[in-house]
C-alpha positions in Angstrom: 1.7 -98.6 20.8 2.8 -100.1 17.5 0.0 -102.4 16.2 -0.4 -103.9 12.8 -3.1 -102.5 10.5 -4.2 -105.1 7.9 -5.6 -104.0 4.5 -6.9 -106.4 1.9 -6.5 -104.6 -1.5 -7.9 -105.5 -4.9 -6.1 -103.4 -7.5 -4.5 -104.3 -10.8 -2.8 -101.0 -11.8 0.7 -101.3 -10.3 1.7 -97.6 -10.8 -1.4 -96.2 -9.2 -1.3 -98.7 -6.4 2.3 -97.9 -5.5 1.6 -94.2 -5.4 -1.5 -94.5 -3.2 0.0 -97.2 -1.0 2.8 -94.9 0.0 0.4 -92.2 1.0 -1.7 -94.7 3.0 1.4 -96.2 4.6 2.6 -92.8 5.7 -0.8 -91.9 7.2 -1.0 -95.2 9.1 2.6 -94.9 10.4 1.8 -91.4 11.7 -0.9 -93.1 13.8 1.8 -95.4 15.2 0.6 -98.5 13.4 2.6 -100.7 11.0 0.9 -101.4 7.7 0.4 -104.9 6.3 -1.2 -105.0 2.8 -2.4 -108.2 1.2 -2.9 -107.3 -2.5 -4.6 -109.2 -5.3 -4.8 -108.1 -8.9 -7.6 -110.6 -9.6 -10.2 -112.5 -7.7 -9.2 -115.6 -9.7 -5.9 -115.9 -7.7 -5.7 -119.4 -6.2 -4.4 -118.0 -2.8 -7.3 -115.7 -2.2 -9.7 -118.2 -0.5 -6.9 -119.5 1.8 -5.9 -115.9 2.7 -9.5 -115.0 3.5 -9.8 -117.9 5.9 -6.5 -117.3 7.7 -6.4 -113.5 8.1 -8.3 -110.8 9.9 -8.5 -107.6 7.9 -9.1 -104.1 9.3 -10.1 -102.5 5.9 -10.7 -103.6 2.3 -10.0 -101.5 -0.8 -11.5 -102.7 -4.1 -11.3 -101.2 -7.6 -14.4 -101.7 -9.7 -12.5 -102.9 -12.8 -10.0 -105.7 -12.2 -8.1 -108.1 -14.5 -9.9 -110.7 -16.5 -12.9 -108.4 -16.9 -13.9 -109.1 -13.3 -15.5 -106.5 -11.1 -14.6 -105.4 -7.6 -18.1 -106.2 -6.4 -17.3 -109.8 -7.1 -14.2 -109.5 -4.8 -16.3 -107.9 -2.1 -19.0 -110.6 -2.4 -16.3 -113.3 -2.1 -14.9 -111.5 1.0 -18.4 -111.3 2.6 -19.0 -115.0 1.8 -15.9 -115.8 3.8 -17.3 -113.9 6.8 -14.8 -111.1 6.6 -16.9 -108.1 7.8 -14.3 -105.3 7.6 -15.4 -102.0 6.1 -14.7 -101.8 2.3 -13.8 -98.7 0.2 -15.0 -99.4 -3.3 -13.7 -97.1 -6.0 -13.6 -96.6 -9.7 -12.2 -94.3 -12.5 -15.7 -94.4 -13.9 -17.0 -92.6 -10.8 -19.5 -93.3 -8.1 -22.5 -93.4 -10.4 -21.0 -96.4 -12.2 -20.3 -98.2 -8.9 -23.9 -97.5 -7.8 -25.3 -99.0 -11.0 -23.2 -102.2 -10.5 -24.2 -102.4 -6.9 -27.9 -102.1 -7.6 -27.9 -105.8 -8.4 -25.7 -106.6 -5.4 -26.4 -105.1 -2.0 -23.0 -105.0 -0.3 -23.0 -104.1 3.4 -20.3 -102.0 5.0 -19.2 -100.6 1.7 -18.2 -97.0 1.1 -18.0 -95.6 -2.4 -15.5 -93.2 -4.0 -14.1 -91.9 -7.2 -10.6 -93.2 -8.0 -9.2 -89.7 -8.0 -6.5 -89.7 -5.3 -7.7 -86.3 -4.0 -11.1 -87.8 -3.3 -10.0 -91.3 -2.3 -7.2 -90.5 0.1 -9.3 -88.3 2.5 -12.1 -90.9 2.5 -9.6 -93.7 3.2 -8.1 -91.6 6.0 -11.5 -91.1 7.6 -12.1 -94.9 7.5 -8.7 -95.6 9.0 -9.4 -93.0 11.7 -12.7 -94.7 12.5 -11.0 -98.1 12.9 -8.1 -96.8 14.9 -10.6 -94.9 17.2 -12.5 -98.2 17.7 -9.2 -100.0 18.7 -8.2 -97.2 21.0 -11.5 -97.5 22.8 -10.7 -101.2 23.3 -7.3 -100.3 24.7 -8.9 -97.8 27.1 -11.5 -100.4 28.2 -8.6 -102.8 28.9 -6.9 -100.1 31.0 -10.1 -99.5 33.0 -10.5 -103.2 33.6 -6.9 -103.6 34.8 -7.3 -100.6 37.0 -10.4 -102.1 38.6 -8.6 -105.5 39.0 -5.7 -103.7 40.8 -8.2 -101.9 43.1 -9.9 -105.3 43.8 -6.5 -106.8 44.7 -5.9 -104.1 47.2 -9.4 -104.5 48.8 -8.7 -108.3 49.0 -5.4 -107.7 50.7 -6.9 -105.3 53.2 -9.7 -107.8 54.0 -7.2 -110.6 54.6 -5.1 -108.3 56.8 -8.2 -107.4 58.9 -9.3 -111.0 59.1 -5.8 -112.1 60.2 -5.6 -109.3 62.8 -8.6 -110.8 64.7 -7.7 -114.4 64.1 -6.2 -116.9 66.6 -2.7 -118.2 66.1 -4.1 -121.6 64.9 -6.3 -119.9 62.3 -3.4 -117.9 61.0 -1.3 -121.1 60.7 -4.1 -122.8 58.9 -4.5 -119.8 56.5 -0.7 -119.7 55.8 -0.7 -123.5 55.1 -3.7 -123.2 52.8 -2.1 -120.2 50.9 1.3 -122.0 50.7 -0.3 -125.2 49.3 -2.3 -123.2 46.7 0.7 -121.3 45.5 2.9 -124.5 45.5 0.2 -126.4 43.5 0.1 -123.5 40.9 3.9 -123.5 40.5 3.9 -127.3 39.9 1.2 -127.0 37.3 3.0 -124.2 35.5 6.2 -126.2 35.4 4.3 -129.2 33.9 2.8 -126.9 31.2 6.2 -125.3 30.4 8.0 -128.5 29.8 
């Protein structure tokens, strides 16, 4: 399995971002996912609204202090207004208490708080990534169970048809074969029309 893991990231410190990004990327690749990051240094970026409408993100990272004296909580508010409901990791050099004081005016759902210190942030980010990956693995397992049951149903259907044909008259068998042939032929014609 090599699925894309999409992160929306609000961070204006290039040096810190590059260092942390490499760690996150290595962790995600070890889980057999490829990382796609959409990064903004400011919520005033003209492309942000369009990106929010067109993309589906697995996780959001947001720094409290961004360029143009904007706050990360404004980024998260904008994301939520665009109906992006992915979990968000909200962090700050000023610590969790500062984030909590900013958030008291804004209740932000699905937001986890952390100090910007990489030794605190990385383990928390990894736990959130694990949570999301486990959720997607559950979906893959459910798909496998569904496909297994469909396969089992196909076998039961074949067996029922065999039994029915074994007690049918020659005319009933001919009628069934004609019916089946017409159905398959009709489906092939429809598929050819759709394909070009």
